[in-house]
Each structure stands twice: as structure tokens, then as C-alpha cells.
N, C-alpha and C positions, 0 to 999 in steps of 0.2 A: 727342481729335478722332476717332482711329481706332476707339476703342470705340463712340462714337456711330454712325459709319458702319456698323459691324458690327451693332449693335443695329437700326439703321434697316433695314438689308438683311434681317435675320431677321424683323422685324416685317411687312415687306413680303411676304416669302415666306409667312409665317404668315397673313395676311389674304387673300392670293391663294388659298392652299389652302382656308381656311375658306369663302370665298365660292363656290369651285368645288365644294366639298363640300356646301354647303347648298343651292345651286341645284339643282333637280330637272329633269334634261334631258328635253326632249321628242323621244323617238325617231321620232315620226310627223310631224315638220314638213315633211319633203320634199313636193313636188308629185308625185303619181303620174304616171309617164311611160309605162307599160304596163298591160296588163290586170293586175288585182290580185286574186289569189285569196283568199278569205275562209274558205270551207269547202270541203274535198274529202273525198268520201265520208263525209259527216256528221261529220267531225272538223275542228275550227277549225285554221287553217294555224299551227303553233306559232312559226315565226319572225317572225310579225307582231305578236305581243302582244296579240291579241284576247282577250276574255272574254265569257262569257254569263252572262245573268241570266234568271230565271223568276219571275213573280210573278202574283198574282191579287187580286180584291177581297176574297177571304177568306183571303189570305196563303198560299195553297197553292202549294208551289214544287217539288213532287216528281212532276210529271207530264211530264218529259221524260227520254229515255234513249237510249243508242247502240245501233242495231240492227246487223245484220250488215255493211251498208255505208252506213248513213244515220242521220240523227238523228231519232228518233221523238218527236212531241209528242202526248199523250193528254189533250186539253182535257177537264176533267171535266164541263163543261156546267152549267147553272143557276147561274151566276155573273155578277155584274155585268160583269166583264171578266177576261181573262187575257192575259198577254204573255210572249213569249220575245224577249230583245233581245240582240244581239251589239255589244259596245262596244269602242272603241278604248282600249288601255292596260291590258288585263288585267281583274282583278275589277271589276264595276261598282260605282260608289260614287255617294252621292246628289249630290255636286257634281263633275261631270266635270273631270277634269284634263288630258286629253289629247284631240287631235282630229287629223283629216287632212284635207287640201285635195283634193277630187275635183272641183274646178271644171272641170277640163280633161278630165274623163271623161263619157261620154255615157249609159250604161246600167248597171242593175243586173240581173245575170242570176240567177235562182233555179231550180234544178231541184227540183220537187217532185211529190208525187201525194197522193191521198187513199187510206185503206184501203178504202173502197167506192165513191168517186166521188161528187160533189155536196157534198163538204165545203167550206166557206168560211173564208177567212182574209183579214185585212187586212195589206198590206206597207207598211212606212213606213221612213223614216230621220229622224234627228233631228241637230240641230246642239247645240253646248254651251250655248246660250242657251235652247232650248227647254223649257218647263216640263214637269213630269211629269204632266200632267192630261189627256193624250189629244188635245190640240188640234192636235198636228201632222198635216200631210197623210198620209193612208193611202189605198192603192189596194186595192179588193176584187178577190178571185180566187176562182173556183170550180174546184175541182179535179176531175180525172178520176181513175180508177183506175190509169192508166198514168203512167209518167214523162213530164214535160213540162218543158221549160225556158220560163220566163216572163220577158219582158224588160220592164223599167220604165225610161222615160225619167227621168233625173235631174232634169231641168227640170220634171217633172210633180209633183215634191216641193216645191212652191212655197213652203211655209213654212220650208223647210231653207236655211241658209247653207251652200252647198257648199264653201266655203273652211274651214269649221270643223266638220266632221261628227264626231259623237261616237258615235251609235248607226248602224252601217253597214247594219243589216238588223234590222227587228222584225216579229214575227209577232203580230198582235192578234186576239183572240177576244172575242166571237163575231162572225160577219160575217153569214151567212145565217140561221141560227137559233141558239138558245142551248142546243142539244143537245149531248151529249158527242160528240166526234169525234176521230179519230186521222188525222194527216197526217205525212208523211215528207219530209224535206229532204235532198238529197244533195250538191249543189255550189252555192256561191254565188260569183259574180265580180263585181267592178266592172270593167266594160269601157271602154276607151279611146275 
């Protein structure tokens, strides 16, 4: 009987450890209670576990780089589309695993500029159920040659479930024209 109890105890601990080890924790479950920096001086905030992806209709992915204090996007133009997207949970994957709840936040703040002025870009966010077909709500912006902070009300992204946001910011091209253009992004913050 004593051996059975020891065996049962060992098995119980083993199953507990196995289930704990196999369950992938979601470090992004808490509701955001303060302003939430996503990017500072063109660099993703490392403590948050964000990842960035780049893609286009021609599978070109080499058109972003870190500038002196910002992220530079050199959209090549003459493509069906191009997108730079910042995701929750590290490297972007085809099936999102992580999300954050920003339903108690008010705005997305993005500091950006164009190389010449007049460049256009669409800003969007996506939840974990949004398909990768461009159907999510995107807001057009025409940039100036000077740094400006643009504010987007989160409720204006009406196709996004704000309790399960996977793409916290996306930059989609073309917007105004399908010409090559360069834009710079410095800071991105989710505002309470």
C-alpha cells in the first residue's frame, strides 16, 4: 500500500510537470493599464516580445532597415501591395498564437515622416481571427517631410476585436500611388 502511494504521488507530480511544460504560456494576457510603448527610436521595445514582418505581393522582404534613430521603409513601388507588420509574441507566424487586450486603451500613436513629403501609407491593426487578405480596417495617411505624431482612435479600426490584438501596427502600401517611396517611423505607442 505504501509503494502504491509513493507511485501515485510520483505519477501525480510527473503529470503536473508534463502539463506545465507542454502548455505554452501567454505572456501577453494582462490588460494594458498604462501607455504601452511598442517602438522607441525605430527599435521594437525588447521587453514586450514584439516581432516584425515584411512582405509584398512579389515576396520582397528586404525593404526595411534601421536608420540612425528610426526605422526606414523603402517601398519599391509597382507591386500589388507591400506590408510591414508588428506582431505580438515575437516572430510572425501564419497562425497567430499570442494577443494582447487593448480594449481599455484609446489611441495608437505613430511618429513618422516621408523622405520628400506627400508619401502615403495605410495604418492598420488586426486581431487573431482577421484573415491575411487585406480586409481589415486601414486608415490612410499622407506624410510630410517633417516628423509628425499621428493619432488613430482604436475604435476606428472597427473590424478588429480589441481584446485579442495580434498585429499592433501595420503599414500597408500603396496608399496614394504605387510609386516607390521612403517613409520613416520613430515611435509607436498604444495610449491609455
